[in-house]
C-alpha positions as CSV (number, residue, x, y, z in Angstrom):
1,M,-27.5,-47.1,-27.4
2,K,-30.4,-46.8,-25.0
3,R,-29.0,-49.7,-22.9
4,K,-25.7,-47.9,-22.6
5,N,-27.4,-44.7,-21.6
6,L,-29.4,-46.6,-19.0
7,V,-26.2,-48.2,-17.6
8,A,-24.4,-44.9,-17.5
9,R,-27.4,-43.3,-15.7
10,I,-27.5,-46.1,-13.1
11,C,-23.8,-45.8,-12.5
12,A,-24.0,-42.0,-12.1
13,D,-27.0,-42.3,-9.7
14,G,-25.3,-45.0,-7.8
15,Y,-22.1,-43.0,-7.4
16,L,-24.1,-40.0,-6.3
17,G,-26.0,-42.1,-3.8
18,L,-22.8,-43.6,-2.4
19,V,-21.2,-40.1,-2.0
20,L,-24.4,-38.8,-0.2
21,A,-24.5,-41.9,2.0
22,L,-20.8,-41.4,3.1
23,L,-21.5,-37.7,3.8
24,Y,-24.8,-38.0,5.7
25,L,-25.1,-41.5,7.1
26,P,-22.7,-40.7,10.0
27,I,-24.7,-37.6,10.8
28,L,-28.0,-39.6,10.7
29,L,-26.4,-42.2,13.0
30,I,-25.5,-39.5,15.5
31,I,-29.0,-38.2,15.5
32,V,-30.5,-41.7,15.9
33,F,-28.2,-42.6,18.8
34,S,-28.7,-39.3,20.5
35,F,-31.9,-40.9,21.8
36,S,-30.1,-43.9,23.2
37,G,-28.6,-42.2,26.3
38,S,-25.4,-44.0,25.6
39,S,-22.1,-43.3,23.8
40,R,-21.7,-47.0,22.8
41,F,-24.0,-46.9,19.8
42,S,-26.5,-49.2,21.3
43,F,-30.1,-48.9,22.7
44,S,-29.3,-50.8,25.9
45,N,-31.2,-48.2,27.9
46,G,-34.0,-48.1,25.4
47,F,-35.4,-44.9,23.7
48,T,-34.6,-42.1,26.1
49,L,-34.2,-38.3,26.1
50,D,-31.5,-38.4,28.8
51,S,-28.9,-37.0,26.4
52,Y,-31.0,-33.9,25.9
53,K,-31.9,-33.6,29.6
54,Q,-28.2,-33.5,30.4
55,L,-28.0,-30.2,28.5
56,F,-29.9,-28.6,31.3
57,D,-27.5,-29.8,34.0
58,P,-26.2,-26.6,35.7
59,E,-22.7,-28.1,36.2
60,L,-22.5,-29.0,32.5
61,N,-24.1,-25.7,31.3
62,A,-21.3,-23.6,32.9
63,G,-18.6,-25.0,30.6
64,L,-20.7,-25.5,27.6
65,L,-22.3,-22.1,27.6
66,S,-18.9,-20.5,28.2
67,A,-17.5,-22.4,25.1
68,L,-20.5,-21.4,23.0
69,K,-20.1,-17.7,24.1
70,Y,-16.5,-17.6,23.1
71,T,-17.2,-19.5,19.9
72,A,-19.9,-17.0,18.9
73,I,-17.7,-13.9,19.8
74,L,-14.8,-15.3,17.9
75,A,-16.8,-16.3,14.8
76,V,-18.7,-13.1,14.5
77,S,-15.7,-10.8,15.2
78,A,-13.4,-12.8,12.8
79,S,-16.0,-13.0,10.0
80,V,-17.0,-9.3,10.2
81,I,-13.3,-8.1,10.1
82,S,-12.3,-10.6,7.4
83,T,-15.3,-9.7,5.3
84,V,-14.6,-5.9,5.5
85,L,-10.9,-6.5,4.9
86,G,-11.5,-9.0,2.1
87,A,-14.0,-6.7,0.3
88,F,-11.7,-3.7,0.1
89,S,-8.7,-6.0,-0.6
90,T,-10.6,-7.6,-3.5
91,I,-11.4,-4.2,-5.1
92,G,-7.7,-3.3,-4.7
93,I,-6.6,-6.6,-6.3
94,Y,-9.0,-6.1,-9.1
95,A,-7.5,-2.7,-9.9
96,L,-4.0,-4.0,-10.2
97,G,-2.2,-4.8,-13.4
98,R,-2.3,-8.3,-14.8
99,R,1.1,-9.4,-13.6
100,L,0.9,-7.9,-10.1
101,K,-2.7,-9.3,-9.8
102,K,-1.5,-12.8,-10.5
103,I,1.3,-12.5,-7.9
104,T,-1.1,-11.1,-5.3
105,L,-3.7,-13.9,-5.9
106,T,-1.0,-16.5,-5.7
107,V,0.1,-15.1,-2.3
108,N,-3.6,-14.9,-1.2
109,Q,-4.0,-18.7,-1.9
110,L,-1.0,-19.7,0.2
111,P,-2.9,-19.9,3.5
112,M,-5.5,-22.2,1.8
113,I,-3.0,-24.4,0.1
114,N,-0.7,-24.6,3.1
115,S,-1.4,-27.1,5.9
116,E,-3.4,-25.6,8.7
117,V,-1.0,-27.1,11.2
118,V,1.9,-25.1,9.6
119,M,-0.2,-21.9,9.7
120,A,-1.1,-22.6,13.4
121,V,2.5,-23.1,14.5
122,S,3.7,-20.1,12.4
123,L,1.1,-17.9,14.1
124,M,2.0,-19.2,17.5
125,V,5.7,-18.5,16.9
126,F,4.9,-15.0,15.6
127,F,2.7,-14.2,18.6
128,S,5.4,-15.6,21.0
129,A,8.0,-13.4,19.4
130,F,5.9,-10.3,19.7
131,S,4.1,-11.2,22.9
132,F,4.5,-7.6,24.2
133,I,2.3,-6.4,21.3
134,F,-0.2,-9.3,21.1
135,P,-1.3,-10.4,24.6
136,Q,-2.7,-13.9,25.1
137,G,-6.5,-14.2,24.7
138,M,-9.1,-13.2,22.2
139,T,-6.8,-10.7,20.5
140,R,-4.5,-13.5,19.2
141,L,-7.4,-15.7,18.3
142,I,-9.3,-13.0,16.3
143,I,-6.1,-12.1,14.4
144,S,-5.4,-15.8,13.7
145,H,-8.9,-16.4,12.4
146,V,-8.9,-13.2,10.3
147,A,-5.6,-14.3,8.7
148,F,-7.1,-17.7,8.0
149,C,-10.6,-16.5,6.7
150,T,-9.7,-13.4,4.6
151,P,-8.3,-15.4,1.6
152,Y,-11.6,-17.3,1.3
153,V,-13.5,-14.0,1.4
154,V,-11.4,-12.6,-1.4
155,L,-11.9,-15.6,-3.6
156,S,-15.7,-15.4,-2.9
157,I,-16.0,-11.8,-4.0
158,L,-13.5,-11.7,-6.9
159,P,-15.6,-13.7,-9.4
160,R,-18.6,-11.4,-8.8
161,L,-16.4,-8.3,-9.3
162,Q,-14.9,-9.7,-12.5
163,R,-18.4,-10.0,-14.0
164,M,-19.2,-6.3,-13.3
165,D,-19.1,-4.0,-16.3
166,P,-16.3,-1.5,-15.6
167,N,-18.3,1.2,-17.4
168,M,-20.8,1.3,-14.5
169,Y,-18.1,2.8,-12.3
170,E,-16.9,5.1,-15.0
171,A,-20.4,6.3,-15.6
172,A,-20.9,7.1,-11.9
173,L,-17.8,9.2,-12.0
174,D,-19.0,11.0,-15.2
175,L,-22.3,11.8,-13.4
176,G,-20.5,13.6,-10.6
177,A,-19.8,11.0,-8.0
178,N,-16.4,11.0,-6.3
179,P,-14.4,7.7,-6.4
180,F,-15.5,6.7,-2.8
181,S,-19.1,7.5,-3.4
182,A,-19.1,5.6,-6.7
183,M,-17.5,2.6,-5.0
184,I,-20.1,2.6,-2.2
185,K,-23.2,3.2,-4.4
186,V,-22.2,1.2,-7.5
187,V,-19.5,-1.4,-6.8
188,F,-20.6,-2.6,-3.4
189,P,-24.3,-3.2,-4.2
190,Y,-23.2,-5.2,-7.2
191,I,-20.8,-7.4,-5.2
192,T,-23.1,-7.8,-2.2
193,P,-24.0,-11.5,-3.0
194,G,-20.2,-12.3,-3.0
195,I,-19.8,-10.4,0.2
196,V,-22.7,-12.3,1.9
197,S,-21.2,-15.6,0.6
198,G,-17.7,-14.6,1.9
199,F,-19.2,-13.7,5.3
200,A,-21.0,-17.0,5.5
201,M,-17.9,-18.9,4.5
202,A,-15.7,-17.0,7.0
203,F,-18.2,-17.5,9.8
204,T,-18.4,-21.3,9.1
205,L,-14.6,-21.7,8.9
206,S,-14.1,-19.8,12.2
207,L,-16.9,-21.7,13.9
208,D,-15.4,-25.0,12.8
209,D,-11.7,-24.3,13.4
210,F,-9.8,-26.4,16.0
211,I,-6.1,-26.5,15.1
212,I,-5.4,-22.8,14.9
213,T,-7.5,-22.1,18.0
214,Q,-5.9,-24.9,20.0
215,F,-2.4,-23.7,19.2
216,N,-3.0,-20.0,19.9
217,K,-5.5,-19.8,22.8
218,G,-2.7,-19.9,25.4
219,D,-3.3,-20.5,29.1
220,T,-6.1,-17.9,29.4
221,G,-8.8,-20.5,30.0
222,I,-10.6,-19.6,26.8
223,E,-12.3,-22.6,25.2
224,T,-14.3,-22.6,22.0
225,L,-16.8,-25.4,21.2
226,S,-14.2,-27.4,19.3
227,T,-11.5,-27.2,21.9
228,Y,-14.0,-27.8,24.7
229,I,-15.2,-31.0,22.9
230,Y,-11.6,-32.1,22.5
231,E,-10.7,-31.6,26.2
232,D,-13.9,-33.2,27.4
233,A,-13.5,-36.2,25.1
234,R,-9.8,-36.6,25.9
235,V,-10.5,-36.7,29.7
236,K,-14.0,-38.4,29.8
237,S,-14.3,-39.9,26.3
238,L,-17.3,-38.8,24.2
239,E,-20.2,-38.4,26.6
240,P,-23.8,-39.0,25.4
241,F,-24.9,-35.4,25.7
242,W,-22.5,-34.5,22.8
243,F,-24.7,-36.6,20.5
244,A,-27.6,-34.3,21.4
245,V,-25.4,-31.1,20.9
246,F,-24.3,-32.4,17.4
247,S,-27.9,-33.2,16.5
248,I,-29.2,-29.8,17.5
249,F,-26.5,-28.1,15.5
250,F,-27.2,-30.1,12.4
251,V,-31.0,-29.6,12.6
252,V,-30.7,-25.8,13.1
253,M,-28.2,-25.4,10.2
254,F,-30.2,-27.7,8.0
255,T,-33.4,-25.7,8.8
256,L,-31.8,-22.4,8.1
257,L,-30.4,-23.7,4.8
258,L,-33.7,-25.1,3.8
259,V,-35.6,-21.8,4.6
260,A,-33.0,-19.8,2.6
261,N,-33.3,-22.1,-0.4
262,I,-37.1,-22.0,-0.3
263,K,-37.1,-18.2,-0.2
264,K,-34.6,-18.0,-3.1
265,T,-36.7,-20.4,-5.1
266,S,-40.0,-18.5,-4.4
267,K,-38.3,-15.3,-5.6
268,E,-37.1,-16.9,-8.8
269,V,-40.6,-18.3,-9.5
270,K,-42.2,-14.8,-9.0
271,K,-39.7,-13.3,-11.5
């Protein structure tokens, strides 16, 4: 019996290790070879910081900084709008009857289940048909990203809302609060963790998106980081400085995640 448990544990640990290796080994390789100064995955130039020095090249900075600016504007705008829209939509869906709620949630899941290419082309056709209402540029991109991110926000907030005791809202009404005040002072504070998670998910999805952005950015010259990488790699192949960019992004995101988890753990220990 003990031998079977040991074998099962070794298999489980081995499977977990294999999954983690497949997920993180490519990232670690990018970080290691960012110090090679070459995109050929070799240290023929020795250990060098040339890839990082290239980031300070004025000619390179113009395009890269512009892409980062548009990426940040798009991600922040889309995540804020989709979070607000998703929060109020979730409360409305929660108040629906069982049958209508099921239908609404099914429709809400269609953008997630459907292929992103199909959604990108559909949005492009829609904007082309109503080009007199939706001009090319950031307007189309923000609307596209909001349409793509909002369903994820809804599914992030809904489980939190379903765990809330409905008597809390009723008690606020009995104590003299109007429906809007009760929603703001009772419901929203309770679902705040879901709202924060939904915002983070929407921000990440918008930041990472390529297909929808590529199909709907038009000929305005707007480039996000993903489309800029694609255009640069298509013309010049993958240049060494991109290894440095990817490494910096990973280290920054990993550090933020680590700090957030440490703070959360410290709060739980204090309790």
